[in-house]
C-alpha positions as CSV (number, residue, x, y, z in Angstrom):
1,X,-49.7,250.9,152.2
2,X,-52.1,248.9,150.0
3,X,-55.7,249.7,149.9
4,X,-58.0,246.5,150.5
5,X,-61.4,246.1,149.2
6,X,-64.0,245.4,151.9
7,X,-66.0,242.2,151.2
8,X,-68.9,243.5,152.9
9,X,-69.1,246.6,150.8
10,X,-68.6,244.7,147.6
11,X,-71.4,242.3,148.5
12,X,-73.8,245.2,149.2
13,X,-72.8,246.9,145.9
14,X,-73.5,243.7,144.0
15,X,-76.9,243.1,145.8
16,X,-79.6,244.3,143.5
17,X,-82.1,244.7,146.4
18,X,-79.7,246.8,148.3
19,X,-78.9,249.0,145.2
20,X,-82.6,249.4,144.4
21,X,-83.4,250.7,147.9
22,X,-80.4,253.0,147.9
23,X,-81.0,254.6,144.5
24,X,-84.8,255.0,145.3
25,X,-83.9,256.8,148.6
26,X,-81.2,259.0,147.0
27,X,-83.6,260.0,144.0
28,X,-86.4,260.9,146.5
29,X,-84.1,263.0,148.7
30,X,-82.5,264.8,145.6
31,X,-86.1,265.4,144.3
32,X,-86.9,267.1,147.5
33,X,-84.1,269.6,146.9
34,X,-85.3,270.3,143.5
35,X,-88.9,270.6,144.5
36,X,-88.0,272.8,147.4
37,X,-86.0,275.1,145.1
38,X,-89.0,275.6,142.7
39,X,-91.5,276.2,145.6
40,X,-89.5,278.4,147.8
41,X,-87.2,279.9,145.1
42,X,-84.1,279.0,147.0
43,X,-81.7,276.0,147.2
44,X,-81.7,274.2,150.5
45,X,-79.3,271.3,150.4
46,X,-80.2,270.4,154.0
47,X,-83.3,268.7,152.4
48,X,-80.9,266.0,151.2
49,X,-80.9,264.6,154.8
50,X,-84.2,265.7,156.2
51,X,-87.2,263.7,156.8
52,X,-90.8,264.7,155.8
53,X,-92.0,266.4,152.7
54,X,-92.5,264.8,149.2
55,X,-91.6,262.6,147.7
56,X,-91.3,260.3,150.7
57,X,-87.8,258.7,150.9
58,X,-89.1,256.2,153.4
59,X,-91.7,254.9,151.1
60,X,-89.4,255.0,148.1
61,X,-86.8,252.9,150.1
62,X,-89.4,250.4,151.3
63,X,-91.3,250.0,148.0
64,X,-88.0,249.6,146.1
65,X,-86.9,246.9,148.5
66,X,-90.2,245.1,148.2
67,X,-90.5,245.4,144.5
68,X,-86.8,244.1,144.1
69,X,-87.4,241.1,146.5
70,X,-90.5,240.3,144.5
71,X,-88.6,240.4,141.2
72,X,-85.4,238.6,142.4
73,X,-87.1,236.0,144.7
74,X,-90.8,235.9,143.8
75,X,-93.8,236.7,145.8
76,X,-93.9,233.2,147.3
77,X,-90.5,233.6,148.9
78,X,-90.9,234.1,152.7
79,X,-88.9,237.4,152.5
80,X,-91.5,239.0,150.3
81,X,-94.4,239.2,153.0
82,X,-91.8,240.5,155.5
83,X,-90.8,243.4,153.0
84,X,-94.5,244.1,152.2
85,X,-95.6,244.2,155.8
86,X,-92.6,246.6,156.7
87,X,-93.5,248.8,153.7
88,X,-97.2,248.9,154.6
89,X,-96.3,249.9,158.2
90,X,-94.0,252.6,157.1
91,X,-96.7,254.0,154.8
92,X,-99.3,253.8,157.5
93,X,-97.1,255.5,160.0
94,X,-96.4,258.4,157.5
95,X,-99.9,259.0,156.6
96,X,-101.2,258.5,160.3
97,X,-99.0,259.2,163.2
98,X,-96.4,261.4,161.5
99,X,-98.9,263.5,159.5
100,X,-101.1,264.2,162.6
101,X,-97.9,265.2,164.5
102,X,-97.1,267.5,161.7
103,X,-100.5,269.1,161.8
104,X,-100.3,269.5,165.6
105,X,-96.9,271.2,165.2
106,X,-98.5,273.7,162.8
107,X,-101.2,274.5,165.3
108,X,-98.7,274.8,168.1
109,X,-96.6,277.1,166.1
110,X,-99.4,279.3,165.3
111,X,-100.6,279.4,168.9
112,X,-97.0,280.4,170.0
113,X,-96.9,283.0,167.3
114,X,-100.2,284.5,168.2
115,X,-99.7,284.3,172.1
116,X,-96.1,285.6,172.3
117,X,-96.1,288.0,169.3
118,X,-93.3,290.6,170.1
119,X,-92.0,288.3,173.1
120,X,-88.8,286.4,172.7
121,X,-90.1,283.0,173.9
122,X,-88.7,281.0,171.3
123,X,-87.3,281.5,167.8
124,X,-87.3,277.9,166.9
125,X,-90.5,276.5,165.3
126,X,-91.7,272.9,165.5
127,X,-91.1,270.8,162.2
128,X,-94.5,270.6,160.4
129,X,-93.6,268.4,157.5
130,X,-93.6,265.1,159.2
131,X,-96.0,263.0,157.3
132,X,-98.0,262.7,154.0
133,X,-101.6,262.7,152.9
134,X,-103.0,259.3,151.8
135,X,-102.9,260.3,148.1
136,X,-99.3,261.5,148.3
137,X,-98.3,258.2,149.9
138,X,-100.0,256.0,147.2
139,X,-98.7,258.2,144.4
140,X,-95.2,257.8,145.8
141,X,-95.7,254.1,146.2
142,X,-96.5,253.8,142.5
143,X,-93.7,256.2,141.4
144,X,-91.0,254.2,143.2
145,X,-91.8,250.7,142.0
146,X,-89.6,251.5,139.0
147,X,-86.6,251.7,141.3
148,X,-87.1,248.2,142.3
149,X,-87.2,247.0,138.7
150,X,-84.2,249.1,137.7
151,X,-82.0,247.9,140.5
152,X,-82.7,244.4,139.4
153,X,-81.8,245.2,135.8
154,X,-78.7,247.3,136.6
155,X,-77.1,244.8,139.2
156,X,-78.0,241.4,138.2
157,X,-78.1,239.1,141.2
158,X,-77.9,235.3,141.9
159,X,-81.7,234.9,142.0
């Protein structure tokens, strides 16, 4: 049986914007594993596929896509403001709604711990690392612009 190449996969692999976003997401997720190992002194490979924490893989992905579209198509292309708007919404959500949900989870975990100390009500805690502080988000935004540029350089497109 002969293996056939999927034209959709080949098209994505040759697309500098797709590659930029994928690389930025993968590097951010891998960095979470490394940073977690330093902070908690243990390797947690589950961080490869978890949300929350720093660096933000959501912001990395969106920022790399936006930067790549700007470099490949220019900021005057109609796709750029769509990407920029999407990126700003993701960043706003991470610093607003998701961050506050994480803060509420922290408070609720403390209340449950204090109220039911010694009682087996629940061993499962709520996830507290849901969002980012504004300074973390903006730092991450500038750190990930390099991935947009590197994807365009590595995978030259038809722009």
